[in-house]
Structures are given as C-alpha cells and as structure tokens.
DRENPA-3360 file (N, C-alpha, C; in nm, 2 decimals, always signed):
BEGIN
1 = XXXXXXXX = +21.41/+14.53/+14.11/+21.35/+14.46/+14.01/+21.20/+14.43/+14.03 ~ +21.12/+14.43/+13.94/+20.98/+14.40/+13.94/+20.97/+14.28/+13.84 ~ +20.91/+14.17/+13.89/+20.89/+14.05/+13.81/+20.75/+14.03/+13.81 ~ +20.68/+14.07/+13.69/+20.53/+14.05/+13.67/+20.51/+13.92/+13.61 ~ +20.38/+13.86/+13.63/+20.36/+13.73/+13.58/+20.48/+13.62/+13.62 ~ +20.51/+13.63/+13.75/+20.63/+13.58/+13.80/+20.64/+13.43/+13.79 ~ +20.53/+13.37/+13.80/+20.55/+13.22/+13.79/+20.61/+13.17/+13.91 ~ +20.73/+13.09/+13.89/+20.82/+13.03/+14.00/+20.93/+13.14/+14.05;
9 = XXXXXXXX = +20.92/+13.25/+13.97/+21.02/+13.37/+14.02/+21.16/+13.35/+13.96 ~ +21.16/+13.27/+13.85/+21.31/+13.24/+13.80/+21.37/+13.38/+13.75 ~ +21.30/+13.46/+13.68/+21.37/+13.58/+13.64/+21.40/+13.68/+13.73 ~ +21.32/+13.71/+13.85/+21.37/+13.79/+13.95/+21.47/+13.72/+14.04 ~ +21.46/+13.59/+14.07/+21.55/+13.52/+14.15/+21.70/+13.53/+14.08 ~ +21.70/+13.52/+13.95/+21.82/+13.53/+13.87/+21.88/+13.67/+13.89 ~ +21.79/+13.77/+13.89/+21.83/+13.91/+13.91/+21.90/+13.93/+14.05 ~ +21.83/+13.87/+14.15/+21.89/+13.87/+14.28/+22.02/+13.80/+14.29;
17 = XXXXXXXX = +22.04/+13.70/+14.23/+22.17/+13.62/+14.23/+22.28/+13.69/+14.17 ~ +22.24/+13.80/+14.08/+22.34/+13.87/+14.01/+22.35/+14.01/+14.07 ~ +22.30/+14.02/+14.19/+22.34/+14.15/+14.25/+22.22/+14.25/+14.29 ~ +22.09/+14.24/+14.23/+21.98/+14.32/+14.26/+21.96/+14.32/+14.40 ~ +21.94/+14.45/+14.46/+21.92/+14.47/+14.59/+21.79/+14.41/+14.65 ~ +21.68/+14.43/+14.54/+21.55/+14.38/+14.60/+21.46/+14.34/+14.48 ~ +21.37/+14.26/+14.50/+21.28/+14.22/+14.38/+21.14/+14.21/+14.44 ~ +21.04/+14.26/+14.36/+20.91/+14.23/+14.40/+20.84/+14.14/+14.28;
25 = XXXXXXXX = +20.78/+14.04/+14.33/+20.71/+13.95/+14.25/+20.56/+13.95/+14.25 ~ +20.51/+13.94/+14.13/+20.36/+13.95/+14.13/+20.32/+13.81/+14.06 ~ +20.23/+13.74/+14.12/+20.18/+13.63/+14.05/+20.04/+13.60/+14.09 ~ +19.94/+13.57/+14.00/+19.80/+13.55/+14.04/+19.78/+13.40/+14.06 ~ +19.82/+13.30/+14.00/+19.80/+13.17/+14.01/+19.84/+13.11/+14.14 ~ +19.75/+13.04/+14.22/+19.78/+12.99/+14.36/+19.90/+12.89/+14.35 ~ +19.89/+12.79/+14.27/+20.02/+12.69/+14.25/+20.15/+12.77/+14.23 ~ +20.14/+12.85/+14.13/+20.27/+12.92/+14.10/+20.32/+13.01/+14.22;
33 = XXXXXXXX = +20.22/+13.07/+14.27/+20.25/+13.16/+14.39/+20.31/+13.08/+14.50 ~ +20.26/+12.97/+14.53/+20.31/+12.89/+14.65/+20.46/+12.84/+14.60 ~ +20.48/+12.80/+14.48/+20.61/+12.76/+14.43/+20.71/+12.89/+14.45 ~ +20.66/+13.00/+14.40/+20.74/+13.11/+14.42/+20.79/+13.15/+14.56 ~ +20.69/+13.14/+14.65/+20.74/+13.17/+14.80/+20.83/+13.06/+14.86 ~ +20.81/+12.93/+14.80/+20.88/+12.82/+14.84/+21.04/+12.84/+14.79 ~ +21.04/+12.89/+14.65/+21.18/+12.90/+14.60/+21.24/+13.02/+14.67 ~ +21.18/+13.14/+14.70/+21.25/+13.25/+14.78/+21.31/+13.20/+14.92;
41 = XXXXXXXX = +21.21/+13.13/+14.98/+21.25/+13.07/+15.12/+21.37/+12.98/+15.10 ~ +21.35/+12.89/+15.02/+21.46/+12.79/+15.01/+21.59/+12.84/+14.97 ~ +21.60/+12.95/+14.89/+21.71/+13.00/+14.84/+21.77/+13.12/+14.93 ~ +21.69/+13.14/+15.04/+21.73/+13.24/+15.14/+21.72/+13.38/+15.08 ~ +21.61/+13.41/+15.00/+21.60/+13.53/+14.93/+21.47/+13.61/+14.98 ~ +21.40/+13.55/+15.08/+21.28/+13.61/+15.13/+21.31/+13.75/+15.18 ~ +21.41/+13.78/+15.25/+21.44/+13.91/+15.30/+21.47/+14.01/+15.20 ~ +21.51/+13.97/+15.09/+21.54/+14.07/+14.96/+21.43/+14.08/+14.88;
49 = XXXXXXXX = +21.31/+14.03/+14.91/+21.21/+14.03/+14.82/+21.07/+14.06/+14.88 ~ +20.97/+14.09/+14.79/+20.82/+14.12/+14.83/+20.75/+14.04/+14.74 ~ +20.65/+13.97/+14.79/+20.56/+13.88/+14.69/+20.41/+13.94/+14.70 ~ +20.36/+13.94/+14.60/+20.21/+13.98/+14.58/+20.14/+13.88/+14.50 ~ +20.03/+13.82/+14.57/+19.94/+13.74/+14.49/+19.83/+13.83/+14.43 ~ +19.83/+13.85/+14.30/+19.73/+13.94/+14.24/+19.75/+13.95/+14.08 ~ +19.69/+14.04/+14.02/+19.67/+14.07/+13.89/+19.80/+14.15/+13.85 ~ +19.89/+14.11/+13.77/+20.00/+14.18/+13.73/+19.98/+14.31/+13.65;
57 = XXXXXXXX = +19.85/+14.32/+13.60/+19.81/+14.45/+13.52/+19.74/+14.54/+13.61 ~ +19.74/+14.50/+13.75/+19.69/+14.61/+13.84/+19.79/+14.70/+13.90 ~ +19.79/+14.83/+13.87/+19.90/+14.91/+13.92/+19.92/+14.91/+14.06 ~ +19.82/+14.86/+14.14/+19.83/+14.86/+14.30/+19.94/+14.74/+14.33 ~ +19.95/+14.64/+14.24/+20.02/+14.53/+14.26/+20.17/+14.57/+14.25 ~ +20.19/+14.67/+14.17/+20.34/+14.71/+14.13/+20.41/+14.77/+14.25 ~ +20.36/+14.81/+14.36/+20.42/+14.88/+14.46/+20.45/+15.03/+14.42 ~ +20.53/+15.10/+14.51/+20.55/+15.24/+14.50/+20.69/+15.28/+14.45;
65 = XXXXXXXX = +20.78/+15.17/+14.43/+20.93/+15.19/+14.41/+20.94/+15.23/+14.26 ~ +21.05/+15.29/+14.24/+21.10/+15.31/+14.09/+21.20/+15.19/+14.07 ~ +21.17/+15.13/+13.96/+21.25/+15.00/+13.93/+21.35/+15.01/+13.81 ~ +21.47/+14.95/+13.84/+21.57/+14.96/+13.74/+21.53/+14.86/+13.63 ~ +21.48/+14.75/+13.66/+21.44/+14.64/+13.57/+21.30/+14.59/+13.59 ~ +21.22/+14.59/+13.48/+21.09/+14.53/+13.50/+21.08/+14.40/+13.41 ~ +21.05/+14.29/+13.45/+21.03/+14.16/+13.38/+20.88/+14.16/+13.35 ~ +20.83/+14.15/+13.22/+20.70/+14.15/+13.20/+20.69/+14.04/+13.10;
73 = XXXXXXXX = +20.66/+13.92/+13.15/+20.64/+13.79/+13.07/+20.50/+13.73/+13.08 ~ +20.41/+13.81/+13.02/+20.28/+13.77/+13.01/+20.24/+13.65/+12.96 ~ +20.13/+13.57/+12.99/+20.09/+13.45/+12.92/+20.07/+13.50/+12.77 ~ +20.10/+13.41/+12.68/+20.08/+13.45/+12.54/+19.94/+13.47/+12.50 ~ +19.84/+13.39/+12.54/+19.71/+13.41/+12.50/+19.66/+13.56/+12.53 ~ +19.72/+13.63/+12.61/+19.67/+13.77/+12.65/+19.68/+13.85/+12.52 ~ +19.76/+13.81/+12.44/+19.79/+13.89/+12.31/+19.68/+13.86/+12.20 ~ +19.60/+13.76/+12.23/+19.51/+13.72/+12.13/+19.38/+13.78/+12.14;
81 = XXXXXXXX = +19.34/+13.85/+12.25/+19.21/+13.92/+12.27/+19.23/+14.06/+12.26 ~ +19.17/+14.14/+12.19/+19.20/+14.28/+12.17/+19.20/+14.36/+12.30 ~ +19.10/+14.34/+12.39/+19.10/+14.42/+12.52/+19.20/+14.39/+12.60 ~ +19.24/+14.25/+12.62/+19.36/+14.22/+12.68/+19.49/+14.26/+12.64 ~ +19.50/+14.26/+12.50/+19.63/+14.31/+12.43/+19.63/+14.46/+12.47 ~ +19.53/+14.53/+12.45/+19.54/+14.68/+12.49/+19.58/+14.71/+12.63 ~ +19.53/+14.62/+12.72/+19.56/+14.64/+12.86/+19.71/+14.61/+12.88 ~ +19.76/+14.50/+12.81/+19.91/+14.49/+12.82/+19.99/+14.60/+12.77;
89 = XXXXXXXX = +19.95/+14.67/+12.66/+20.03/+14.78/+12.62/+20.01/+14.91/+12.71 ~ +19.89/+14.92/+12.76/+19.88/+15.02/+12.85/+19.97/+15.00/+12.98 ~ +19.96/+14.89/+13.03/+20.05/+14.86/+13.15/+20.20/+14.88/+13.11 ~ +20.25/+14.84/+13.01/+20.38/+14.86/+12.96/+20.42/+15.02/+12.96 ~ +20.33/+15.09/+12.90/+20.35/+15.23/+12.91/+20.34/+15.28/+13.04 ~ +20.26/+15.25/+13.13/+20.25/+15.32/+13.26/+20.38/+15.27/+13.34 ~ +20.42/+15.15/+13.33/+20.53/+15.09/+13.39/+20.67/+15.17/+13.34 ~ +20.68/+15.19/+13.21/+20.80/+15.26/+13.18/+20.80/+15.40/+13.21;
97 = XXXXXXXX = +20.71/+15.46/+13.18/+20.69/+15.61/+13.21/+20.68/+15.64/+13.36 ~ +20.60/+15.57/+13.43/+20.58/+15.61/+13.57/+20.64/+15.51/+13.68 ~ +20.70/+15.40/+13.65/+20.74/+15.32/+13.77/+20.89/+15.26/+13.73 ~ +20.95/+15.30/+13.62/+21.08/+15.27/+13.59/+21.18/+15.38/+13.64 ~ +21.29/+15.34/+13.68/+21.38/+15.46/+13.71/+21.42/+15.52/+13.58 ~ +21.47/+15.65/+13.58/+21.49/+15.72/+13.45/+21.57/+15.63/+13.34 ~ +21.67/+15.56/+13.38/+21.73/+15.47/+13.29/+21.69/+15.33/+13.29 ~ +21.58/+15.30/+13.36/+21.53/+15.16/+13.36/+21.49/+15.11/+13.25;
105 = XXXXXXXX = +21.47/+14.97/+13.25/+21.43/+14.90/+13.12/+21.31/+14.80/+13.16 ~ +21.23/+14.80/+13.07/+21.11/+14.68/+13.09/+21.15/+14.58/+12.98 ~ +21.15/+14.46/+13.01/+21.19/+14.35/+12.93/+21.05/+14.27/+12.91 ~ +21.00/+14.28/+12.79/+20.87/+14.22/+12.75/+20.91/+14.09/+12.65 ~ +20.86/+13.98/+12.71/+20.87/+13.84/+12.62/+20.76/+13.82/+12.56 ~ +20.76/+13.78/+12.43/+20.65/+13.76/+12.35/+20.69/+13.66/+12.23 ~ +20.59/+13.59/+12.17/+20.63/+13.51/+12.07/+20.68/+13.59/+11.94 ~ +20.77/+13.55/+11.87/+20.83/+13.63/+11.76/+20.73/+13.65/+11.66;
113 = XXXXXXXX = +20.72/+13.77/+11.60/+20.63/+13.82/+11.50/+20.49/+13.83/+11.56 ~ +20.47/+13.85/+11.68/+20.35/+13.86/+11.74/+20.31/+14.01/+11.78 ~ +20.42/+14.09/+11.81/+20.40/+14.22/+11.84/+20.48/+14.31/+11.74 ~ +20.40/+14.44/+11.72/+20.47/+14.54/+11.63/+20.52/+14.65/+11.71 ~ +20.62/+14.70/+11.66/+20.69/+14.83/+11.71/+20.58/+14.93/+11.72 ~ +20.50/+14.94/+11.63/+20.40/+15.06/+11.62/+20.29/+15.04/+11.74 ~ +20.28/+14.93/+11.81/+20.18/+14.91/+11.91/+20.23/+14.97/+12.04 ~ +20.36/+15.01/+12.05/+20.41/+15.07/+12.18/+20.39/+15.23/+12.16;
121 = XXXXXXXX = +20.36/+15.29/+12.28/+20.32/+15.43/+12.29/+20.43/+15.52/+12.23 ~ +20.39/+15.63/+12.17/+20.50/+15.73/+12.13/+20.58/+15.77/+12.25 ~ +20.71/+15.81/+12.22/+20.79/+15.84/+12.33/+20.87/+15.73/+12.41 ~ +20.86/+15.62/+12.36/+20.92/+15.49/+12.42/+21.02/+15.45/+12.30 ~ +21.14/+15.43/+12.38/+21.24/+15.35/+12.28/+21.23/+15.21/+12.30 ~ +21.21/+15.15/+12.19/+21.18/+14.99/+12.17/+21.28/+14.93/+12.09 ~ +21.34/+14.83/+12.14/+21.43/+14.74/+12.06/+21.39/+14.59/+12.07 ~ +21.39/+14.52/+11.96/+21.35/+14.38/+11.97/+21.46/+14.29/+11.94;
129 = XXXXXXXX = +21.48/+14.18/+12.00/+21.59/+14.09/+11.99/+21.51/+13.95/+11.97 ~ +21.54/+13.89/+11.87/+21.48/+13.74/+11.84/+21.56/+13.64/+11.88 ~ +21.51/+13.53/+11.95/+21.57/+13.42/+12.01/+21.48/+13.29/+11.97 ~ +21.52/+13.23/+11.86/+21.42/+13.12/+11.82/+21.29/+13.16/+11.79 ~ +21.19/+13.11/+11.85/+21.05/+13.14/+11.81/+21.01/+13.25/+11.91 ~ +21.10/+13.32/+11.99/+21.06/+13.41/+12.09/+21.12/+13.55/+12.06 ~ +21.08/+13.65/+12.12/+21.12/+13.78/+12.11/+21.13/+13.84/+12.23 ~ +21.24/+13.92/+12.27/+21.25/+14.00/+12.40/+21.24/+14.16/+12.34;
137 = XXXXXXX = +21.15/+14.22/+12.39/+21.15/+14.37/+12.36/+21.19/+14.44/+12.48 ~ +21.29/+14.53/+12.46/+21.35/+14.61/+12.56/+21.30/+14.75/+12.53 ~ +21.22/+14.80/+12.65/+21.14/+14.92/+12.63/+21.19/+15.02/+12.74 ~ +21.22/+15.15/+12.69/+21.28/+15.25/+12.79/+21.22/+15.38/+12.76 ~ +21.23/+15.48/+12.84/+21.18/+15.61/+12.83/+21.28/+15.67/+12.71 ~ +21.22/+15.76/+12.64/+21.30/+15.83/+12.54/+21.35/+15.97/+12.60 ~ +21.45/+15.96/+12.68/+21.52/+16.07/+12.74/+21.67/+16.09/+12.72;
% end
C-alpha cells in the first residue's frame, strides 16, 4: 500500500489492520508527519511500514515497489490552481501506469463534481463513486 498525502496515516493504517503486508506513507507537513510516526509506533506497525517526509507528487517519494493499492487524498485546494491540478493528474497517470501492480488500483479522493472523467489520461479505467459531498475515483490500467 502507498498512502500519499498521508496525514495521520489513517488510510494506510486501516489497510495494514485488514491484512496489507506493508505500507509506505508520504507526508510533507511536520506536525502531521510526527503524528503519523507516533500512530505507527503506538499501534505496533512501524516494522510493517516506511515513512517519508516529503512531497507526495515527487516520484522519488513513492519508492520502488509495485503497489496493489495507492491512496491519493490530496488537499482540495490543489485542484483550484491549473498547474497544481495538472501535476496531480500527471502523478495519477504515473502511479497507475508505472507504480501500481498490474491489477492494482489508485483511490483518488476529491470533492463531488470537482473532477471530470475526461481529465484522466487515455488508457486508464476510471470509476467514480459519490459519498455525500465527496467522490472516490478508482483508477486502474486498461488491461
């Protein structure tokens, strides 16, 4: 599992609690990163995880593994500026095509009606599920 924009680590920690063998967490903010590390230690999950303090859009932060699940829960304001929005969709494409296992999935969390299917790169299978004012986008390779 790769948990980007990890915050306290809740998504990756939940995956570990449900049987994931390993999770890599990437978080830039110092307070959130400290909380993440404390949560992993307190729950006895430090041995099953790797943490990286850095930019979740930097491919170096992603590590070298092929992931079965990538959680992509970027801050909503990143969708408001064109250059940052393009960087998000570039990262999604790179992650799905180059860092996900062949049947892996990237789960992208965004505000409902803020993202269009047409923004995803050709060759990706994209499904949206609405939950209140939020949407989860499930993105996979078309194979």
